[in-house]
N, CA, C, O and the ligand as a Tripos MOL2 file, in Angstrom:
@<TRIPOS>MOLECULE
protein
  289   287    73     0     0
PROTEIN
NO_CHARGES

@<TRIPOS>ATOM
      1 N          34.4410  -94.8750  -19.8350 N.3       1 MET1
      2 CA         33.3830  -95.2110  -20.8020 C.3       1 MET1
      3 C          33.2210  -94.0890  -21.8050 C.2       1 MET1
      4 O          33.1250  -94.3260  -23.0090 O.2       1 MET1
      5 N          33.1920  -92.8620  -21.3010 N.am      2 SER2
      6 CA         32.9990  -91.7530  -22.2350 C.3       2 SER2
      7 C          34.2090  -91.5990  -23.1390 C.2       2 SER2
      8 O          34.0830  -91.1390  -24.2740 O.2       2 SER2
      9 N          35.3940  -91.9830  -22.6410 N.am      3 THR3
     10 CA         36.6020  -91.9010  -23.4740 C.3       3 THR3
     11 C          36.4780  -92.8220  -24.6840 C.2       3 THR3
     12 O          36.8680  -92.4640  -25.7950 O.2       3 THR3
     13 N          35.9260  -94.0160  -24.4510 N.am      4 ALA4
     14 CA         35.7650  -94.9700  -25.5430 C.3       4 ALA4
     15 C          34.8310  -94.3980  -26.6080 C.2       4 ALA4
     16 O          35.0740  -94.5530  -27.8040 O.2       4 ALA4
     17 N          33.7690  -93.7410  -26.1670 N.am      5 ILE5
     18 CA         32.8200  -93.1690  -27.1320 C.3       5 ILE5
     19 C          33.4920  -92.0730  -27.9440 C.2       5 ILE5
     20 O          33.2820  -91.9650  -29.1520 O.2       5 ILE5
     21 N          34.3090  -91.2520  -27.2650 N.am      6 VAL6
     22 CA         35.0170  -90.1810  -27.9760 C.3       6 VAL6
     23 C          35.9840  -90.7680  -28.9870 C.2       6 VAL6
     24 O          36.0790  -90.2860  -30.1160 O.2       6 VAL6
     25 N          36.7100  -91.8210  -28.5790 N.am      7 LEU7
     26 CA         37.6500  -92.4630  -29.4960 C.3       7 LEU7
     27 C          36.9100  -93.0440  -30.6970 C.2       7 LEU7
     28 O          37.3630  -92.9220  -31.8350 O.2       7 LEU7
     29 N          35.7740  -93.6750  -30.4360 N.am      8 LEU8
     30 CA         34.9860  -94.2520  -31.5250 C.3       8 LEU8
     31 C          34.5350  -93.1550  -32.4890 C.2       8 LEU8
     32 O          34.5820  -93.3250  -33.7070 O.2       8 LEU8
     33 N          34.0990  -92.0320  -31.9280 N.am      9 GLY9
     34 CA         33.6730  -90.9260  -32.7660 C.3       9 GLY9
     35 C          34.8100  -90.4020  -33.6130 C.2       9 GLY9
     36 O          34.6200  -90.0930  -34.7890 O.2       9 GLY9
     37 N          35.9930  -90.2980  -33.0270 N.am     10 LEU10
     38 CA         37.1570  -89.8220  -33.7740 C.3      10 LEU10
     39 C          37.4970  -90.7750  -34.9110 C.2      10 LEU10
     40 O          37.8300  -90.3420  -36.0140 O.2      10 LEU10
     41 N          37.4100  -92.0880  -34.6350 N.am     11 CYS11
     42 CA         37.6880  -93.0770  -35.6770 C.3      11 CYS11
     43 C          36.6930  -92.9330  -36.8210 C.2      11 CYS11
     44 O          37.0800  -92.9470  -37.9890 O.2      11 CYS11
     45 N          35.4260  -92.7950  -36.4910 N.am     12 LEU12
     46 CA         34.4030  -92.6430  -37.5160 C.3      12 LEU12
     47 C          34.6600  -91.3910  -38.3410 C.2      12 LEU12
     48 O          34.5190  -91.3970  -39.5640 O.2      12 LEU12
     49 N          35.0390  -90.3130  -37.6520 N.am     13 LEU13
     50 CA         35.3130  -89.0650  -38.3390 C.3      13 LEU13
     51 C          36.4870  -89.2260  -39.2910 C.2      13 LEU13
     52 O          36.4440  -88.7450  -40.4230 O.2      13 LEU13
     53 N          37.5300  -89.8980  -38.8370 N.am     14 ALA14
     54 CA         38.7130  -90.1000  -39.6750 C.3      14 ALA14
     55 C          38.3540  -90.9240  -40.9060 C.2      14 ALA14
     56 O          38.7640  -90.5960  -42.0200 O.2      14 ALA14
     57 N          37.5880  -91.9940  -40.7030 N.am     15 VAL15
     58 CA         37.2100  -92.8490  -41.8260 C.3      15 VAL15
     59 C          36.3640  -92.0580  -42.8220 C.2      15 VAL15
     60 O          36.5520  -92.1680  -44.0330 O.2      15 VAL15
     61 N          35.4340  -91.2620  -42.3000 N.am     16 THR16
     62 CA         34.5780  -90.4720  -43.1720 C.3      16 THR16
     63 C          35.3890  -89.4590  -43.9750 C.2      16 THR16
     64 O          35.1610  -89.2730  -45.1700 O.2      16 THR16
     65 N          36.3400  -88.8080  -43.3030 N.am     17 LEU17
     66 CA         37.1670  -87.8200  -43.9960 C.3      17 LEU17
     67 C          38.0120  -88.4770  -45.0770 C.2      17 LEU17
     68 O          38.1590  -87.9350  -46.1720 O.2      17 LEU17
     69 N          38.5720  -89.6560  -44.7650 N.am     18 CYS18
     70 CA         39.3710  -90.3730  -45.7570 C.3      18 CYS18
     71 C          38.5180  -90.7250  -46.9670 C.2      18 CYS18
     72 O          38.9540  -90.5720  -48.1080 O.2      18 CYS18
     73 N          37.2840  -91.2020  -46.7110 N.am     19 TYR19
     74 CA         36.4110  -91.5830  -47.8120 C.3      19 TYR19
     75 C          36.0450  -90.3660  -48.6560 C.2      19 TYR19
     76 O          36.0150  -90.4400  -49.8850 O.2      19 TYR19
     77 N          35.7670  -89.2470  -47.9890 N.am     20 LEU20
     78 CA         35.4240  -88.0350  -48.7190 C.3      20 LEU20
     79 C          36.6000  -87.5850  -49.5760 C.2      20 LEU20
     80 O          36.4220  -87.1730  -50.7230 O.2      20 LEU20
     81 N          37.8070  -87.6680  -49.0110 N.am     21 ALA21
     82 CA         38.9980  -87.2730  -49.7720 C.3      21 ALA21
     83 C          39.1590  -88.1670  -50.9960 C.2      21 ALA21
     84 O          39.4940  -87.6940  -52.0820 O.2      21 ALA21
     85 N          38.9160  -89.4660  -50.8090 N.am     22 ARG22
     86 CA         39.0350  -90.3880  -51.9370 C.3      22 ARG22
     87 C          38.0010  -90.0750  -53.0020 C.2      22 ARG22
     88 O          38.2840  -90.1620  -54.1960 O.2      22 ARG22
     89 N          36.7880  -89.7070  -52.5650 N.am     23 CYS23
     90 CA         35.7500  -89.3560  -53.5280 C.3      23 CYS23
     91 C          36.1390  -88.1060  -54.2950 C.2      23 CYS23
     92 O          35.8650  -87.9980  -55.4900 O.2      23 CYS23
     93 N          36.7790  -87.1560  -53.6120 N.am     24 LEU24
     94 CA         37.1660  -85.9200  -54.2830 C.3      24 LEU24
     95 C          38.3040  -86.1740  -55.2640 C.2      24 LEU24
     96 O          38.3350  -85.5960  -56.3500 O.2      24 LEU24
     97 N          39.2480  -87.0490  -54.8760 N.am     25 VAL25
     98 CA         40.4040  -87.3130  -55.7360 C.3      25 VAL25
     99 C          39.9670  -88.1250  -56.9500 C.2      25 VAL25
    100 O          40.3490  -87.8180  -58.0790 O.2      25 VAL25
    101 N          39.1680  -89.1580  -56.7160 N.am     26 ALA26
    102 CA         38.7390  -90.0270  -57.8120 C.3      26 ALA26
    103 C          37.2480  -90.2960  -57.6880 C.2      26 ALA26
    104 O          36.8440  -91.3240  -57.1450 O.2      26 ALA26
    105 N          36.4220  -89.3700  -58.1930 N.am     27 PRO27
    106 CA         34.9760  -89.5600  -58.0640 C.3      27 PRO27
    107 C          34.4490  -90.7120  -58.9010 C.2      27 PRO27
    108 O          33.3310  -91.1780  -58.6790 O.2      27 PRO27
    109 N          35.2390  -91.1780  -59.8580 N.am     28 TRP28
    110 CA         34.7750  -92.2700  -60.7020 C.3      28 TRP28
    111 C          35.5080  -93.5480  -60.3530 C.2      28 TRP28
    112 O          36.7350  -93.6070  -60.4210 O.2      28 TRP28
    113 N          34.7540  -94.5740  -59.9780 N.am     29 GLY29
    114 CA         35.3470  -95.8710  -59.7050 C.3      29 GLY29
    115 C          35.0840  -96.8010  -60.8640 C.2      29 GLY29
    116 O          34.3150  -96.4810  -61.7700 O.2      29 GLY29
    117 N          35.7390  -97.9780  -60.8310 N.am     30 THR30
    118 CA         35.5030  -98.9340  -61.9080 C.3      30 THR30
    119 C          34.1690  -99.6310  -61.6800 C.2      30 THR30
    120 O          33.7320  -99.8240  -60.5460 O.2      30 THR30
    121 N          33.5430 -100.0000  -62.7750 N.am     31 CYS31
    122 CA         32.2500 -100.6670  -62.6860 C.3      31 CYS31
    123 C          32.4370 -102.0650  -62.1090 C.2      31 CYS31
    124 O          33.2820 -102.8270  -62.5780 O.2      31 CYS31
    125 N          31.6520 -102.3980  -61.0960 N.am     32 THR32
    126 CA         31.8210 -103.7000  -60.4530 C.3      32 THR32
    127 C          31.1320 -104.8050  -61.2350 C.2      32 THR32
    128 O          31.3960 -105.9830  -60.9920 O.2      32 THR32
    129 N          30.2620 -104.4550  -62.1610 N.am     33 ARG33
    130 CA         29.5290 -105.4980  -62.8810 C.3      33 ARG33
    131 C          30.3270 -106.0390  -64.0650 C.2      33 ARG33
    132 O          30.2650 -107.2300  -64.3670 O.2      33 ARG33
    133 N          31.0760 -105.1630  -64.7330 N.am     34 CYS34
    134 CA         31.7810 -105.6140  -65.9250 C.3      34 CYS34
    135 C          33.2750 -105.3980  -65.7750 C.2      34 CYS34
    136 O          33.9880 -105.2960  -66.7730 O.2      34 CYS34
    137 N          33.7670 -105.3240  -64.5290 N.am     35 ARG35
    138 CA         35.1820 -105.0370  -64.3200 C.3      35 ARG35
    139 C          36.1040 -106.1590  -64.7930 C.2      35 ARG35
    140 O          37.1460 -105.8650  -65.3770 O.2      35 ARG35
    141 N          35.7630 -107.4540  -64.5640 N.am     36 PRO36
    142 CA         36.7070 -108.5040  -64.9720 C.3      36 PRO36
    143 C          37.0160 -108.4780  -66.4630 C.2      36 PRO36
    144 O          38.1600 -108.7040  -66.8580 O.2      36 PRO36
    145 N          36.0340 -108.2110  -67.2800 N.am     37 GLY37
    146 CA         36.2620 -108.2390  -68.7190 C.3      37 GLY37
    147 C          36.5090 -106.8790  -69.3110 C.2      37 GLY37
    148 O          36.4970 -106.7230  -70.5320 O.2      37 GLY37
    149 N          36.7330 -105.8900  -68.4730 N.am     38 GLY38
    150 CA         36.9360 -104.5530  -69.0020 C.3      38 GLY38
    151 C          35.6330 -103.9500  -69.4780 C.2      38 GLY38
    152 O          34.5930 -104.1390  -68.8470 O.2      38 GLY38
    153 N          35.6760 -103.2290  -70.5790 N.am     39 LYS39
    154 CA         34.4810 -102.5520  -71.0660 C.3      39 LYS39
    155 C          33.4960 -103.5600  -71.6540 C.2      39 LYS39
    156 O          33.8730 -104.5040  -72.3490 O.2      39 LYS39
    157 N          32.2620 -103.3310  -71.3590 N.am     40 ASN40
    158 CA         31.2090 -104.1870  -71.8720 C.3      40 ASN40
    159 C          30.0900 -103.2820  -72.3760 C.2      40 ASN40
    160 O          29.4290 -102.6020  -71.5900 O.2      40 ASN40
    161 N          29.8850 -103.2790  -73.6750 N.am     41 ARG41
    162 CA         28.9500 -102.3250  -74.2560 C.3      41 ARG41
    163 C          27.5150 -102.5680  -73.8070 C.2      41 ARG41
    164 O          26.6860 -101.6580  -73.8270 O.2      41 ARG41
    165 N          27.2320 -103.7890  -73.4080 N.am     42 THR42
    166 CA         25.8560 -104.0800  -73.0270 C.3      42 THR42
    167 C          25.6210 -103.9060  -71.5340 C.2      42 THR42
    168 O          24.5240 -104.1790  -71.0470 O.2      42 THR42
    169 N          26.6440 -103.4530  -70.7920 N.am     43 CYS43
    170 CA         26.4700 -103.2810  -69.3490 C.3      43 CYS43
    171 C          25.5250 -102.1200  -69.0900 C.2      43 CYS43
    172 O          25.7460 -101.0020  -69.5540 O.2      43 CYS43
    173 N          24.4730 -102.4050  -68.3450 N.am     44 ARG44
    174 CA         23.4970 -101.3520  -68.0830 C.3      44 ARG44
    175 C          23.8750 -100.4940  -66.8800 C.2      44 ARG44
    176 O          23.3980  -99.3680  -66.7370 O.2      44 ARG44
    177 N          24.7440 -101.0390  -66.0080 N.am     45 ALA45
    178 CA         25.1060 -100.3000  -64.8020 C.3      45 ALA45
    179 C          25.9350  -99.0670  -65.1430 C.2      45 ALA45
    180 O          25.7880  -98.0180  -64.5150 O.2      45 ALA45
    181 N          26.8160  -99.2000  -66.1520 N.am     46 CYS46
    182 CA         27.6950  -98.0850  -66.4920 C.3      46 CYS46
    183 C          27.4750  -97.6480  -67.9350 C.2      46 CYS46
    184 O          28.1920  -96.7750  -68.4240 O.2      46 CYS46
    185 N          26.5130  -98.2270  -68.6180 N.am     47 SER47
    186 CA         26.2080  -97.9260  -70.0210 C.3      47 SER47
    187 C          27.4480  -98.0500  -70.8960 C.2      47 SER47
    188 O          27.6550  -97.2530  -71.8110 O.2      47 SER47
    189 N          28.2720  -99.0570  -70.6080 N.am     48 GLY48
    190 CA         29.3680  -99.3890  -71.5000 C.3      48 GLY48
    191 C          30.6490  -98.6080  -71.2980 C.2      48 GLY48
    192 O          31.6100  -98.8080  -72.0410 O.2      48 GLY48
    193 N          30.6940  -97.7220  -70.3120 N.am     49 THR49
    194 CA         31.8960  -96.9180  -70.1320 C.3      49 THR49
    195 C          32.9150  -97.6040  -69.2270 C.2      49 THR49
    196 O          34.1000  -97.2740  -69.2770 O.2      49 THR49
    197 N          32.4690  -98.5610  -68.3940 N.am     50 GLY50
    198 CA         33.3910  -99.2110  -67.4690 C.3      50 GLY50
    199 C          33.6840  -98.3780  -66.2400 C.2      50 GLY50
    200 O          34.4460  -98.8080  -65.3740 O.2      50 GLY50
    201 N          33.0990  -97.2000  -66.1430 N.am     51 MET51
    202 CA         33.3290  -96.3230  -64.9960 C.3      51 MET51
    203 C          31.9930  -96.0080  -64.3440 C.2      51 MET51
    204 O          30.9780  -95.8260  -65.0170 O.2      51 MET51
    205 N          32.0170  -95.9480  -63.0200 N.am     52 ARG52
    206 CA         30.7880  -95.5800  -62.3090 C.3      52 ARG52
    207 C          31.1180  -94.5770  -61.2220 C.2      52 ARG52
    208 O          32.1580  -94.7010  -60.5750 O.2      52 ARG52
    209 N          30.2600  -93.5790  -61.0000 N.am     53 PRO53
    210 CA         30.4970  -92.6370  -59.9100 C.3      53 PRO53
    211 C          30.3490  -93.3280  -58.5600 C.2      53 PRO53
    212 O          29.4910  -94.1920  -58.3830 O.2      53 PRO53
    213 N          31.1990  -92.9340  -57.6080 N.am     54 ARG54
    214 CA         31.1210  -93.5300  -56.2780 C.3      54 ARG54
    215 C          29.8520  -93.0790  -55.5740 C.2      54 ARG54
    216 O          29.2510  -92.0640  -55.9240 O.2      54 ARG54
    217 N          29.4560  -93.8680  -54.5630 N.am     55 ILE55
    218 CA         28.2470  -93.5400  -53.8060 C.3      55 ILE55
    219 C          28.3590  -92.1380  -53.1980 C.2      55 ILE55
    220 O          27.4090  -91.3560  -53.2330 O.2      55 ILE55
    221 N          29.5350  -91.8380  -52.6420 N.am     56 GLY56
    222 CA         29.7270  -90.5340  -52.0190 C.3      56 GLY56
    223 C          29.5740  -89.4130  -53.0290 C.2      56 GLY56
    224 O          29.0080  -88.3620  -52.7270 O.2      56 GLY56
    225 N          30.0890  -89.6480  -54.2450 N.am     57 TRP57
    226 CA         29.9850  -88.6310  -55.2880 C.3      57 TRP57
    227 C          28.5440  -88.4680  -55.7260 C.2      57 TRP57
    228 O          28.0910  -87.3560  -55.9950 O.2      57 TRP57
    229 N          27.8130  -89.5930  -55.7970 N.am     58 GLN58
    230 CA         26.3950  -89.5210  -56.1580 C.3      58 GLN58
    231 C          25.6230  -88.7360  -55.1080 C.2      58 GLN58
    232 O          24.7620  -87.9210  -55.4390 O.2      58 GLN58
    233 N          25.9400  -88.9880  -53.8210 N.am     59 LEU59
    234 CA         25.2810  -88.2420  -52.7400 C.3      59 LEU59
    235 C          25.6020  -86.7570  -52.8570 C.2      59 LEU59
    236 O          24.7400  -85.9060  -52.6360 O.2      59 LEU59
    237 N          26.8680  -86.4530  -53.2130 N.am     60 TYR60
    238 CA         27.2870  -85.0550  -53.3200 C.3      60 TYR60
    239 C          26.5390  -84.3560  -54.4480 C.2      60 TYR60
    240 O          26.0460  -83.2430  -54.2700 O.2      60 TYR60
    241 N          26.4540  -85.0060  -55.6090 N.am     61 THR61
    242 CA         25.7540  -84.3850  -56.7310 C.3      61 THR61
    243 C          24.2640  -84.2470  -56.4140 C.2      61 THR61
    244 O          23.6200  -83.2750  -56.8110 O.2      61 THR61
    245 N          23.7210  -85.2440  -55.6850 N.am     62 TYR62
    246 CA         22.3020  -85.1760  -55.3110 C.3      62 TYR62
    247 C          22.0670  -83.9910  -54.3900 C.2      62 TYR62
    248 O          21.1100  -83.2390  -54.5740 O.2      62 TYR62
    249 N          22.9460  -83.8190  -53.3900 N.am     63 ALA63
    250 CA         22.8040  -82.7100  -52.4490 C.3      63 ALA63
    251 C          22.9770  -81.3800  -53.1600 C.2      63 ALA63
    252 O          22.2730  -80.4130  -52.8700 O.2      63 ALA63
    253 N          23.9380  -81.3390  -54.1110 N.am     64 ARG64
    254 CA         24.1730  -80.1040  -54.8430 C.3      64 ARG64
    255 C          22.9550  -79.7330  -55.6780 C.2      64 ARG64
    256 O          22.5760  -78.5650  -55.7650 O.2      64 ARG64
    257 N          22.3380  -80.7630  -56.3010 N.am     65 ARG65
    258 CA         21.1540  -80.5040  -57.1130 C.3      65 ARG65
    259 C          20.0000  -80.0150  -56.2350 C.2      65 ARG65
    260 O          19.2710  -79.0920  -56.6000 O.2      65 ARG65
    261 N          19.8490  -80.6560  -55.0610 N.am     66 LEU66
    262 CA         18.7990  -80.2400  -54.1390 C.3      66 LEU66
    263 C          19.0020  -78.7920  -53.7350 C.2      66 LEU66
    264 O          18.0600  -78.0000  -53.7190 O.2      66 LEU66
    265 N          20.2490  -78.4530  -53.4070 N.am     67 HIS67
    266 CA         20.5530  -77.0880  -52.9670 C.3      67 HIS67
    267 C          20.2750  -76.0980  -54.0990 C.2      67 HIS67
    268 O          19.7020  -75.0330  -53.8700 O.2      67 HIS67
    269 N          20.6840  -76.4550  -55.3290 N.am     68 ARG68
    270 CA         20.4890  -75.5470  -56.4540 C.3      68 ARG68
    271 C          18.9940  -75.3300  -56.7140 C.2      68 ARG68
    272 O          18.5460  -74.2060  -56.9380 O.2      68 ARG68
    273 N          18.2240  -76.4480  -56.6790 N.am     69 ASP69
    274 CA         16.7880  -76.3180  -56.9270 C.3      69 ASP69
    275 C          16.1020  -75.5650  -55.7960 C.2      69 ASP69
    276 O          15.1140  -74.8650  -56.0150 O.2      69 ASP69
    277 N          16.6360  -75.7140  -54.5790 N.am     70 GLY70
    278 CA         15.9900  -75.0860  -53.4340 C.3      70 GLY70
    279 C          16.2510  -73.5920  -53.3770 C.2      70 GLY70
    280 O          15.4150  -72.8300  -52.8920 O.2      70 GLY70
    281 N          17.4170  -73.1680  -53.8750 N.am     71 THR71
    282 CA         17.7670  -71.7570  -53.7660 C.3      71 THR71
    283 C          17.3650  -70.9620  -54.9990 C.2      71 THR71
    284 O          17.5490  -69.7450  -55.0420 O.2      71 THR71
    285 N          16.8140  -71.6460  -56.0070 N.am     72 ARG72
    286 CA         16.4430  -70.9180  -57.2000 C.3      72 ARG72
    287 C          15.1090  -70.2160  -57.0420 C.2      72 ARG72
    288 O          14.6470  -69.5500  -57.9680 O.2      72 ARG72
    289 ZN         29.7040 -101.8110  -66.3130 Zn       73 ZN73
@<TRIPOS>BOND
     1     1     2 1
     2     2     3 1
     3     3     4 2
     4     3     5 am
     5     5     6 1
     6     6     7 1
     7     7     8 2
     8     7     9 am
     9     9    10 1
    10    10    11 1
    11    11    12 2
    12    11    13 am
    13    13    14 1
    14    14    15 1
    15    15    16 2
    16    15    17 am
    17    17    18 1
    18    18    19 1
    19    19    20 2
    20    19    21 am
    21    21    22 1
    22    22    23 1
    23    23    24 2
    24    23    25 am
    25    25    26 1
    26    26    27 1
    27    27    28 2
    28    27    29 am
    29    29    30 1
    30    30    31 1
    31    31    32 2
    32    31    33 am
    33    33    34 1
    34    34    35 1
    35    35    36 2
    36    35    37 am
    37    37    38 1
    38    38    39 1
    39    39    40 2
    40    39    41 am
    41    41    42 1
    42    42    43 1
    43    43    44 2
    44    43    45 am
    45    45    46 1
    46    46    47 1
    47    47    48 2
    48    47    49 am
    49    49    50 1
    50    50    51 1
    51    51    52 2
    52    51    53 am
    53    53    54 1
    54    54    55 1
    55    55    56 2
    56    55    57 am
    57    57    58 1
    58    58    59 1
    59    59    60 2
    60    59    61 am
    61    61    62 1
    62    62    63 1
    63    63    64 2
    64    63    65 am
    65    65    66 1
    66    66    67 1
    67    67    68 2
    68    67    69 am
    69    69    70 1
    70    70    71 1
    71    71    72 2
    72    71    73 am
    73    73    74 1
    74    74    75 1
    75    75    76 2
    76    75    77 am
    77    77    78 1
    78    78    79 1
    79    79    80 2
    80    79    81 am
    81    81    82 1
    82    82    83 1
    83    83    84 2
    84    83    85 am
    85    85    86 1
    86    86    87 1
    87    87    88 2
    88    87    89 am
    89    89    90 1
    90    90    91 1
    91    91    92 2
    92    91    93 am
    93    93    94 1
    94    94    95 1
    95    95    96 2
    96    95    97 am
    97    97    98 1
    98    98    99 1
    99    99   100 2
   100    99   101 am
   101   101   102 1
   102   102   103 1
   103   103   104 2
   104   103   105 am
   105   105   106 1
   106   106   107 1
   107   107   108 2
   108   107   109 am
   109   109   110 1
   110   110   111 1
   111   111   112 2
   112   111   113 am
   113   113   114 1
   114   114   115 1
   115   115   116 2
   116   115   117 am
   117   117   118 1
   118   118   119 1
   119   119   120 2
   120   119   121 am
   121   121   122 1
   122   122   123 1
   123   123   124 2
   124   123   125 am
   125   125   126 1
   126   126   127 1
   127   127   128 2
   128   127   129 am
   129   129   130 1
   130   130   131 1
   131   131   132 2
   132   131   133 am
   133   133   134 1
   134   134   135 1
   135   135   136 2
   136   135   137 am
   137   137   138 1
   138   138   139 1
   139   139   140 2
   140   139   141 am
   141   141   142 1
   142   142   143 1
   143   143   144 2
   144   143   145 am
   145   145   146 1
   146   146   147 1
   147   147   148 2
   148   147   149 am
   149   149   150 1
   150   150   151 1
   151   151   152 2
   152   151   153 am
   153   153   154 1
   154   154   155 1
   155   155   156 2
   156   155   157 am
   157   157   158 1
   158   158   159 1
   159   159   160 2
   160   159   161 am
   161   161   162 1
   162   162   163 1
   163   163   164 2
   164   163   165 am
   165   165   166 1
   166   166   167 1
   167   167   168 2
   168   167   169 am
   169   169   170 1
   170   170   171 1
   171   171   172 2
   172   171   173 am
   173   173   174 1
   174   174   175 1
   175   175   176 2
   176   175   177 am
   177   177   178 1
   178   178   179 1
   179   179   180 2
   180   179   181 am
   181   181   182 1
   182   182   183 1
   183   183   184 2
   184   183   185 am
   185   185   186 1
   186   186   187 1
   187   187   188 2
   188   187   189 am
   189   189   190 1
   190   190   191 1
   191   191   192 2
   192   191   193 am
   193   193   194 1
   194   194   195 1
   195   195   196 2
   196   195   197 am
   197   197   198 1
   198   198   199 1
   199   199   200 2
   200   199   201 am
   201   201   202 1
   202   202   203 1
   203   203   204 2
   204   203   205 am
   205   205   206 1
   206   206   207 1
   207   207   208 2
   208   207   209 am
   209   209   210 1
   210   210   211 1
   211   211   212 2
   212   211   213 am
   213   213   214 1
   214   214   215 1
   215   215   216 2
   216   215   217 am
   217   217   218 1
   218   218   219 1
   219   219   220 2
   220   219   221 am
   221   221   222 1
   222   222   223 1
   223   223   224 2
   224   223   225 am
   225   225   226 1
   226   226   227 1
   227   227   228 2
   228   227   229 am
   229   229   230 1
   230   230   231 1
   231   231   232 2
   232   231   233 am
   233   233   234 1
   234   234   235 1
   235   235   236 2
   236   235   237 am
   237   237   238 1
   238   238   239 1
   239   239   240 2
   240   239   241 am
   241   241   242 1
   242   242   243 1
   243   243   244 2
   244   243   245 am
   245   245   246 1
   246   246   247 1
   247   247   248 2
   248   247   249 am
   249   249   250 1
   250   250   251 1
   251   251   252 2
   252   251   253 am
   253   253   254 1
   254   254   255 1
   255   255   256 2
   256   255   257 am
   257   257   258 1
   258   258   259 1
   259   259   260 2
   260   259   261 am
   261   261   262 1
   262   262   263 1
   263   263   264 2
   264   263   265 am
   265   265   266 1
   266   266   267 1
   267   267   268 2
   268   267   269 am
   269   269   270 1
   270   270   271 1
   271   271   272 2
   272   271   273 am
   273   273   274 1
   274   274   275 1
   275   275   276 2
   276   275   277 am
   277   277   278 1
   278   278   279 1
   279   279   280 2
   280   279   281 am
   281   281   282 1
   282   282   283 1
   283   283   284 2
   284   283   285 am
   285   285   286 1
   286   286   287 1
   287   287   288 2
@<TRIPOS>SUBSTRUCTURE
     1 MET1         2 RESIDUE 1 A MET
     2 SER2         6 RESIDUE 1 A SER
     3 THR3        10 RESIDUE 1 A THR
     4 ALA4        14 RESIDUE 1 A ALA
     5 ILE5        18 RESIDUE 1 A ILE
     6 VAL6        22 RESIDUE 1 A VAL
     7 LEU7        26 RESIDUE 1 A LEU
     8 LEU8        30 RESIDUE 1 A LEU
     9 GLY9        34 RESIDUE 1 A GLY
    10 LEU10       38 RESIDUE 1 A LEU
    11 CYS11       42 RESIDUE 1 A CYS
    12 LEU12       46 RESIDUE 1 A LEU
    13 LEU13       50 RESIDUE 1 A LEU
    14 ALA14       54 RESIDUE 1 A ALA
    15 VAL15       58 RESIDUE 1 A VAL
    16 THR16       62 RESIDUE 1 A THR
    17 LEU17       66 RESIDUE 1 A LEU
    18 CYS18       70 RESIDUE 1 A CYS
    19 TYR19       74 RESIDUE 1 A TYR
    20 LEU20       78 RESIDUE 1 A LEU
    21 ALA21       82 RESIDUE 1 A ALA
    22 ARG22       86 RESIDUE 1 A ARG
    23 CYS23       90 RESIDUE 1 A CYS
    24 LEU24       94 RESIDUE 1 A LEU
    25 VAL25       98 RESIDUE 1 A VAL
    26 ALA26      102 RESIDUE 1 A ALA
    27 PRO27      106 RESIDUE 1 A PRO
    28 TRP28      110 RESIDUE 1 A TRP
    29 GLY29      114 RESIDUE 1 A GLY
    30 THR30      118 RESIDUE 1 A THR
    31 CYS31      122 RESIDUE 1 A CYS
    32 THR32      126 RESIDUE 1 A THR
    33 ARG33      130 RESIDUE 1 A ARG
    34 CYS34      134 RESIDUE 1 A CYS
    35 ARG35      138 RESIDUE 1 A ARG
    36 PRO36      142 RESIDUE 1 A PRO
    37 GLY37      146 RESIDUE 1 A GLY
    38 GLY38      150 RESIDUE 1 A GLY
    39 LYS39      154 RESIDUE 1 A LYS
    40 ASN40      158 RESIDUE 1 A ASN
    41 ARG41      162 RESIDUE 1 A ARG
    42 THR42      166 RESIDUE 1 A THR
    43 CYS43      170 RESIDUE 1 A CYS
    44 ARG44      174 RESIDUE 1 A ARG
    45 ALA45      178 RESIDUE 1 A ALA
    46 CYS46      182 RESIDUE 1 A CYS
    47 SER47      186 RESIDUE 1 A SER
    48 GLY48      190 RESIDUE 1 A GLY
    49 THR49      194 RESIDUE 1 A THR
    50 GLY50      198 RESIDUE 1 A GLY
    51 MET51      202 RESIDUE 1 A MET
    52 ARG52      206 RESIDUE 1 A ARG
    53 PRO53      210 RESIDUE 1 A PRO
    54 ARG54      214 RESIDUE 1 A ARG
    55 ILE55      218 RESIDUE 1 A ILE
    56 GLY56      222 RESIDUE 1 A GLY
    57 TRP57      226 RESIDUE 1 A TRP
    58 GLN58      230 RESIDUE 1 A GLN
    59 LEU59      234 RESIDUE 1 A LEU
    60 TYR60      238 RESIDUE 1 A TYR
    61 THR61      242 RESIDUE 1 A THR
    62 TYR62      246 RESIDUE 1 A TYR
    63 ALA63      250 RESIDUE 1 A ALA
    64 ARG64      254 RESIDUE 1 A ARG
    65 ARG65      258 RESIDUE 1 A ARG
    66 LEU66      262 RESIDUE 1 A LEU
    67 HIS67      266 RESIDUE 1 A HIS
    68 ARG68      270 RESIDUE 1 A ARG
    69 ASP69      274 RESIDUE 1 A ASP
    70 GLY70      278 RESIDUE 1 A GLY
    71 THR71      282 RESIDUE 1 A THR
    72 ARG72      286 RESIDUE 1 A ARG
    73 ZN73       289 GROUP 0 **** ****
């Protein structure tokens, strides 16, 4: 039973590391709201750029901002 939990933890760790690596390699993903038609100037989600930061990247910038404000 404990082996299964360890294996599950390892899988979660691997998935998390892969996602973090992907966020580091390409922090900007395509906008999901206006992706079919390419750039859309009226898209409010990406303000017309067609690119959106990934959730992981947003969390990273949020944590970095918190750390910067906290240590100042
Ligand atoms: Zn968009």
